[in-house]
C-alpha positions as CSV (number, residue, x, y, z in Angstrom):
1,M,-20.2,26.0,-19.0
2,R,-22.6,25.2,-16.6
3,E,-21.8,24.9,-12.8
4,I,-22.7,21.2,-12.7
5,E,-20.4,20.7,-15.5
6,L,-17.4,22.3,-13.7
7,A,-18.3,20.3,-10.6
8,K,-18.1,17.1,-12.5
9,I,-14.6,18.0,-13.8
10,I,-13.2,18.6,-10.4
11,G,-14.6,15.3,-9.2
12,Q,-12.9,13.6,-12.4
13,M,-9.8,15.4,-11.7
14,V,-9.4,14.9,-8.0
15,P,-9.4,11.2,-7.1
16,Q,-10.2,11.5,-3.5
17,L,-13.6,13.5,-4.1
18,Y,-17.0,11.7,-5.3
19,L,-19.7,14.1,-6.4
20,L,-23.1,13.7,-4.6
21,D,-26.4,14.7,-6.0
22,H,-27.4,16.0,-2.6
23,P,-25.6,16.3,1.1
24,I,-25.8,13.0,2.9
25,R,-25.2,11.9,6.3
26,S,-23.1,8.6,6.5
27,K,-21.1,6.6,9.2
28,W,-18.3,6.7,6.5
29,G,-16.6,9.7,4.9
30,K,-16.7,13.5,5.2
31,L,-18.6,16.0,3.3
32,L,-16.6,18.6,1.1
33,E,-18.5,21.6,0.2
34,L,-17.2,23.7,-2.8
35,I,-18.8,26.9,-3.9
36,I,-19.0,27.3,-7.7
37,N,-20.1,30.3,-9.3
38,D,-22.3,31.0,-6.2
39,Q,-23.7,27.4,-6.2
40,K,-22.8,24.8,-3.5
41,F,-21.7,21.4,-4.5
42,Y,-21.1,18.3,-2.1
43,Y,-18.5,15.8,-2.3
44,I,-17.9,12.8,-0.1
45,T,-14.3,12.0,0.8
46,Y,-12.6,10.0,3.2
47,N,-12.7,10.9,7.0
48,T,-9.5,13.0,7.3
49,G,-10.3,15.1,4.2
50,G,-10.8,18.8,4.1
51,K,-9.8,22.1,2.8
52,G,-6.1,22.1,4.4
53,G,-2.8,22.0,3.0
54,D,-1.7,22.1,-0.6
55,I,-4.9,20.7,-1.7
56,G,-6.8,23.4,0.2
57,K,-4.9,26.0,-2.0
58,L,-6.1,24.1,-4.9
59,Y,-9.8,24.2,-4.0
60,T,-9.5,27.9,-3.2
61,F,-8.2,28.6,-6.5
62,I,-11.0,26.8,-8.0
63,E,-13.7,28.6,-6.1
64,D,-12.1,32.0,-6.7
65,N,-11.9,31.3,-10.5
66,S,-15.1,29.5,-11.0
67,S,-17.1,32.3,-12.4
68,R,-14.5,32.7,-14.9
69,F,-14.5,29.0,-15.8
70,C,-18.3,29.1,-16.2
71,E,-18.2,32.0,-18.5
72,L,-16.1,30.0,-21.0
73,N,-18.1,29.8,-24.3
74,L,-15.9,28.0,-27.0
75,N,-18.9,26.3,-28.7
76,S,-17.3,23.0,-27.6
77,G,-17.8,21.3,-24.2
78,E,-14.5,19.2,-24.8
79,L,-12.5,22.4,-25.6
80,E,-13.9,23.9,-22.5
81,R,-13.1,20.9,-20.3
82,K,-9.5,20.9,-21.6
83,C,-9.1,24.6,-20.9
84,V,-10.3,24.1,-17.3
85,E,-8.2,21.0,-16.7
86,R,-5.0,22.9,-18.1
87,E,-5.6,25.6,-15.6
88,I,-6.2,23.4,-12.8
89,A,-3.2,21.4,-13.4
90,T,-0.8,24.1,-14.2
91,K,-2.0,25.7,-10.7
92,W,-1.4,22.4,-9.0
93,L,2.1,21.9,-10.4
94,E,2.8,25.5,-9.4
95,I,1.9,24.7,-5.8
96,K,3.8,21.5,-5.8
97,T,7.0,22.4,-7.4
98,S,9.4,25.5,-7.3
99,I,8.4,26.1,-10.9
100,G,6.1,28.8,-11.8
101,H,3.0,29.0,-13.7
102,R,4.2,30.6,-16.6
103,E,6.9,28.0,-17.2
104,W,4.4,25.2,-16.5
105,E,2.2,26.6,-19.3
106,K,5.0,26.3,-21.6
107,I,6.2,22.9,-20.6
108,L,2.7,21.3,-20.9
109,D,2.5,23.0,-24.3
110,H,5.6,21.2,-25.3
111,I,4.5,17.9,-23.9
112,D,1.3,18.2,-25.8
113,K,3.1,18.5,-28.9
114,M,5.3,15.4,-28.0
115,Q,2.2,13.4,-27.6
116,N,0.9,14.3,-31.0
117,R,4.2,13.5,-32.9
118,T,5.5,10.2,-34.1
119,Y,8.8,8.9,-35.3
120,E,8.4,6.2,-38.2
121,N,4.9,5.8,-37.1
122,L,5.7,5.1,-33.5
123,S,5.0,7.3,-30.6
124,I,7.5,9.5,-29.0
125,V,8.8,8.2,-25.8
126,K,10.8,10.7,-23.5
127,N,12.0,10.5,-19.9
128,I,13.0,14.2,-18.8
129,I,14.3,15.6,-15.5
130,I,13.6,19.3,-14.8
131,D,16.3,20.9,-12.8
132,P,15.6,24.6,-11.9
133,E,19.3,25.2,-11.2
134,V,20.6,24.7,-14.7
135,T,20.5,26.6,-17.9
136,G,19.6,24.8,-21.2
137,Q,20.4,25.8,-24.8
138,V,18.3,23.9,-27.0
139,D,14.4,23.7,-27.2
140,F,12.7,20.3,-27.5
141,S,10.7,21.5,-30.3
142,E,13.6,23.2,-32.1
143,A,12.5,22.5,-35.8
144,N,16.1,21.7,-37.0
145,E,16.8,19.2,-34.0
146,M,13.4,17.7,-33.5
147,K,14.1,14.5,-35.6
148,L,17.2,13.8,-33.6
149,I,15.6,14.7,-30.2
150,D,12.5,12.7,-30.7
151,I,14.3,9.3,-31.1
152,M,16.7,10.2,-28.0
153,G,15.7,9.8,-24.3
154,G,13.2,7.1,-24.6
155,S,14.9,4.0,-23.2
156,N,14.5,2.9,-19.5
157,Y,17.8,4.2,-18.5
158,V,18.5,7.5,-20.7
159,Y,17.0,10.9,-19.9
160,F,17.4,14.4,-20.6
161,I,18.2,17.2,-18.2
162,A,16.1,20.4,-18.9
163,D,15.9,23.7,-17.3
164,K,12.7,25.4,-16.2
165,E,12.2,27.0,-19.6
166,F,12.2,23.5,-20.9
167,K,15.5,23.9,-22.8
168,I,17.9,20.8,-23.0
169,A,20.9,21.2,-20.7
170,D,22.3,17.7,-20.5
171,Y,21.7,14.0,-21.6
172,K,22.5,11.3,-19.2
173,E,22.5,7.5,-18.5
174,V,21.2,5.7,-15.1
175,S,23.8,3.2,-14.2
176,W,22.9,-0.1,-12.7
177,N,24.6,0.8,-9.3
178,E,22.6,4.0,-9.0
179,I,19.1,2.1,-9.0
180,T,18.1,1.7,-5.4
181,D,15.2,-0.3,-3.9
182,N,12.2,2.1,-2.8
183,S,12.7,2.7,1.1
184,N,9.1,4.5,1.4
185,Y,5.6,4.5,-0.2
186,T,5.4,5.6,-3.6
187,S,2.7,6.7,-6.2
188,V,5.4,6.6,-9.2
189,P,5.0,3.3,-11.2
190,N,7.9,1.2,-10.7
191,F,9.2,1.3,-14.4
192,L,10.4,4.9,-13.5
193,R,12.4,3.7,-10.5
194,P,15.8,4.3,-12.4
195,F,14.9,8.0,-12.7
196,T,13.5,8.4,-9.1
197,S,16.6,6.8,-7.8
198,V,18.9,9.5,-9.3
199,M,16.4,12.5,-9.1
200,K,17.4,15.3,-6.3
201,E,14.9,17.1,-4.1
202,G,13.7,20.2,-6.2
203,Q,14.0,18.6,-9.4
204,V,10.9,17.2,-11.4
205,G,10.5,14.1,-13.5
206,I,8.5,14.1,-16.7
207,A,7.7,10.7,-18.4
208,L,5.9,10.3,-21.8
209,S,5.3,6.5,-22.3
210,R,4.9,4.4,-25.5
211,T,1.2,4.4,-24.9
212,G,0.9,8.0,-25.0
213,D,0.6,8.6,-21.1
214,V,2.3,11.5,-19.3
215,I,3.3,11.3,-15.7
216,V,4.8,14.3,-13.7
217,Y,6.5,13.3,-10.6
218,N,8.9,14.5,-8.0
219,E,10.4,13.8,-4.7
220,E,9.3,15.2,-1.2
221,S,11.4,14.8,1.9
222,P,12.0,12.2,3.3
223,K,12.6,10.2,0.1
224,H,9.0,10.0,-0.9
225,D,8.5,9.8,-4.6
226,Q,5.2,11.0,-5.6
227,M,2.9,11.6,-8.8
228,I,1.8,15.1,-9.2
229,I,-0.3,15.0,-12.4
230,S,-0.9,12.3,-15.0
231,I,-2.4,13.0,-18.7
232,R,-4.0,9.8,-19.9
233,K,-6.4,9.3,-22.8
234,G,-6.8,13.0,-22.9
235,D,-7.8,13.3,-19.1
236,T,-5.8,15.2,-16.6
237,T,-5.7,14.0,-13.0
238,V,-3.9,15.8,-10.0
239,Y,-2.7,13.7,-7.1
240,Q,-2.1,14.6,-3.5
241,S,-0.4,11.3,-3.1
242,D,-0.8,10.9,0.8
243,M,-4.7,11.6,0.5
244,V,-5.2,9.0,-2.2
245,K,-3.1,6.7,-0.3
246,N,-5.3,7.3,2.8
247,L,-8.4,6.9,0.4
248,Y,-7.2,3.3,0.0
249,R,-6.9,2.8,3.8
250,D,-10.3,4.3,4.7
251,V,-12.3,2.7,1.9
252,F,-11.0,-0.9,2.6
253,G,-10.3,-0.5,6.2
254,T,-7.2,-2.4,6.0
255,T,-3.9,-2.0,7.7
256,Y,-2.0,1.0,6.6
257,D,0.9,-0.8,5.3
258,V,-1.1,-2.9,3.0
259,A,-3.2,-0.1,1.7
260,C,0.0,2.0,1.0
261,N,1.6,-1.0,-0.9
262,L,-1.6,-1.6,-2.8
263,F,-1.7,2.2,-3.8
264,D,1.8,1.3,-5.1
265,I,1.3,-1.7,-7.0
266,C,-2.0,-0.7,-8.7
267,W,-0.1,1.9,-10.6
268,D,2.3,-0.9,-11.9
269,I,-0.7,-2.9,-13.2
270,S,-2.4,0.2,-14.6
271,Y,0.5,1.2,-16.9
272,R,1.0,-2.5,-17.8
273,R,-2.5,-2.0,-19.7
274,H,-3.6,-5.7,-19.1
275,G,-6.4,-5.0,-16.4
276,A,-6.9,-6.7,-13.1
277,L,-9.4,-7.4,-10.3
278,I,-8.1,-7.3,-6.8
279,V,-10.6,-8.3,-4.0
280,L,-10.0,-8.0,-0.3
281,V,-11.9,-10.2,1.9
282,L,-12.8,-9.8,5.4
283,D,-13.6,-13.4,6.5
284,D,-13.5,-16.8,5.1
285,D,-17.1,-16.8,4.1
286,Y,-15.9,-15.1,0.9
287,E,-15.5,-18.7,-0.3
288,K,-19.2,-19.4,-1.0
289,H,-19.1,-16.6,-3.6
290,I,-16.2,-18.1,-5.5
291,V,-17.4,-20.2,-8.7
292,N,-14.1,-21.9,-9.0
293,R,-13.1,-23.2,-5.6
294,E,-10.1,-24.8,-6.9
295,S,-8.5,-21.2,-7.6
296,I,-8.3,-20.9,-3.6
297,L,-4.9,-21.8,-2.3
298,G,-4.7,-24.6,0.2
299,H,-8.4,-25.5,-0.6
300,S,-9.3,-29.2,-0.8
301,E,-10.3,-28.7,-4.5
302,A,-7.0,-26.8,-5.4
303,M,-5.0,-28.8,-8.2
304,G,-2.5,-28.2,-10.8
305,I,-0.2,-25.2,-10.9
306,R,-2.0,-23.5,-7.9
307,K,-1.4,-26.5,-5.8
308,H,2.3,-26.8,-6.8
309,L,3.1,-23.1,-6.5
310,A,1.0,-22.5,-3.4
311,A,4.1,-22.2,-1.1
312,A,5.7,-19.8,-3.4
313,I,2.6,-17.5,-3.9
314,E,1.9,-17.3,-0.2
315,R,5.3,-15.7,0.4
316,I,3.9,-12.5,-1.4
317,S,3.1,-9.9,1.2
318,L,2.2,-6.3,1.2
319,L,2.9,-5.7,4.8
320,N,6.4,-4.0,4.9
321,R,6.9,-0.4,4.4
322,G,7.6,0.4,0.7
323,Q,8.8,-3.2,0.2
324,I,6.3,-5.5,-1.6
325,A,7.6,-9.1,-1.1
326,G,7.0,-11.0,-4.6
327,R,5.9,-7.9,-6.3
328,N,6.6,-9.3,-9.8
329,T,4.9,-12.6,-9.0
330,F,2.0,-10.6,-7.9
331,L,2.0,-8.6,-11.2
332,E,2.0,-11.9,-13.2
333,L,-0.9,-13.4,-11.0
334,S,-2.9,-10.2,-11.6
335,A,-2.7,-10.8,-15.3
336,V,-4.7,-14.1,-15.1
337,D,-8.2,-13.9,-15.9
338,G,-10.2,-13.6,-12.6
339,A,-9.7,-12.1,-9.3
340,V,-6.6,-12.0,-7.0
341,I,-8.2,-12.4,-3.4
342,L,-6.1,-10.7,-0.6
343,E,-6.1,-11.0,3.1
344,P,-6.5,-7.2,4.1
345,H,-4.2,-7.4,7.3
346,T,-1.1,-9.3,5.7
347,G,-1.5,-8.6,2.1
348,Q,-1.1,-12.3,1.4
349,V,-2.8,-13.9,-1.7
350,K,-5.6,-16.2,-0.7
351,A,-6.4,-17.1,-4.4
352,F,-6.0,-16.0,-7.7
353,G,-8.0,-16.3,-11.1
354,S,-11.0,-16.7,-9.0
355,I,-14.5,-16.2,-10.8
356,I,-16.9,-14.2,-8.5
357,E,-20.3,-15.4,-8.5
358,T,-22.6,-12.7,-10.2
359,A,-25.1,-11.1,-7.6
360,A,-28.8,-11.2,-8.3
361,S,-28.7,-7.5,-8.0
362,V,-26.1,-7.0,-10.7
363,H,-27.7,-6.7,-14.1
364,G,-27.1,-4.9,-17.4
365,I,-23.5,-4.3,-16.8
366,S,-21.1,-4.4,-19.6
367,G,-17.9,-6.3,-19.0
368,A,-16.9,-9.3,-17.2
369,R,-14.7,-7.4,-14.8
370,T,-17.0,-4.7,-14.0
371,T,-19.8,-7.3,-13.3
372,A,-17.4,-9.1,-11.0
373,A,-16.4,-5.9,-9.0
374,E,-20.2,-4.9,-8.9
375,S,-21.0,-8.2,-7.5
376,A,-18.1,-8.3,-5.0
377,V,-19.0,-5.0,-3.5
378,S,-22.6,-6.1,-3.1
379,Y,-21.4,-8.8,-0.8
380,E,-20.6,-7.6,2.6
381,N,-17.3,-9.4,3.0
382,M,-15.6,-8.2,-0.2
383,Q,-13.8,-5.2,-1.1
384,P,-12.9,-4.9,-4.9
385,I,-10.4,-2.7,-6.9
386,K,-11.1,-2.9,-10.5
387,I,-8.1,-1.8,-13.0
388,S,-9.3,-1.6,-16.7
389,S,-7.1,-2.6,-19.7
390,D,-7.3,1.1,-20.4
391,G,-5.6,1.7,-17.1
392,D,-8.2,3.5,-15.0
393,I,-8.3,2.4,-11.4
394,T,-11.8,2.3,-9.6
395,L,-12.2,1.7,-5.9
396,Y,-15.6,0.7,-4.6
397,R,-17.4,1.2,-1.3
398,N,-21.0,0.9,-0.3
399,I,-22.4,3.4,2.3
400,T,-25.9,4.1,3.6
401,D,-27.7,7.6,3.8
402,L,-28.6,7.5,7.4
403,D,-31.6,9.9,6.7
404,T,-33.0,8.3,3.8
405,G,-31.9,4.6,4.1
406,E,-30.7,4.9,0.5
407,E,-27.7,2.2,-0.1
408,I,-25.2,4.0,-2.5
409,T,-22.1,2.5,-4.1
410,L,-19.2,5.1,-4.2
411,K,-16.8,4.7,-7.3
412,Y,-13.7,6.5,-6.8
413,K,-12.2,6.4,-10.4
414,F,-8.7,7.8,-11.4
415,Y,-5.9,7.4,-13.9
């Protein structure tokens, strides 16, 4: 594996990093330097980025093992990528939980087998909470029990308790009165709220969804649910949730509360798999870039359902800490073709189903949503978030290299 290939893997796995061709000087962001097999690579991250804390431990691990990674020669770039991703993910899980490296290797092997199994031609769905304090008896891949185990633990309210060796210790159901509203910001999709409601500090949740996505999550004090890794479409991403949350704030220059709640709600849209385009607008001049002015709430040209439901839609707000007013209404609006337009300081919806005028500088791009996002970021008063129907989330930010004057569009992409 060449050094540049490893550098690209790191950029894909760590969402707050954007790999540069060369170091640049910009008014926005901070350069992060990683030494990969004695070669320097530069990433631009948000202003509070760096090598401190837990993520710094991961960077050190990558640098210390980079020569070993580059020596991989499996005659397959894909196999080499998967090996490196697995090692980095396992190390990150070890850093973020009380479960060791050896145990995580075994757990991820079991999850990989589940991802590739079916039950009556349907994907295996599983909700599991690992409790390091318990002792289990039956392995999830026990041949004699597999057919029964595969069909259990897949509803929205039933789950297995497993020990750190990934052996089954208990089988439980979440009751309605145990499910609580989230009192803090979260990076865990809302469909897992029943399980985050009953999960205790020190425990780790694992979800295997019907679309084959894997989410590993836990809770940090005080009552903060966070995703640790995801495995989607064969790609592994590691999350330091407060850093990705702060990336939203820095990229969009919005208020902290709105940025954090956007971070939360984008996961819901992503795991619904219908795609969306969310555009934050900095002033009212954005209207000249909207082809269908009738999509703007309160506009003189507004008509039909938008006009009649304007008051209800305007009650949506992403302003309050961990409490998204009108969350489900927002999710429904995001499924409508076109963009949801947001006011960045209150998180209120200004328009939905809006068609963004294609910019003259945008050409040769595949996909209407991507074309709209690229056009929006080219206008100085629009900041887009594109969520594809495959689930990946892309944040866009334009910067200028102060030394060369080159305009660069940063695309922070993650799953």
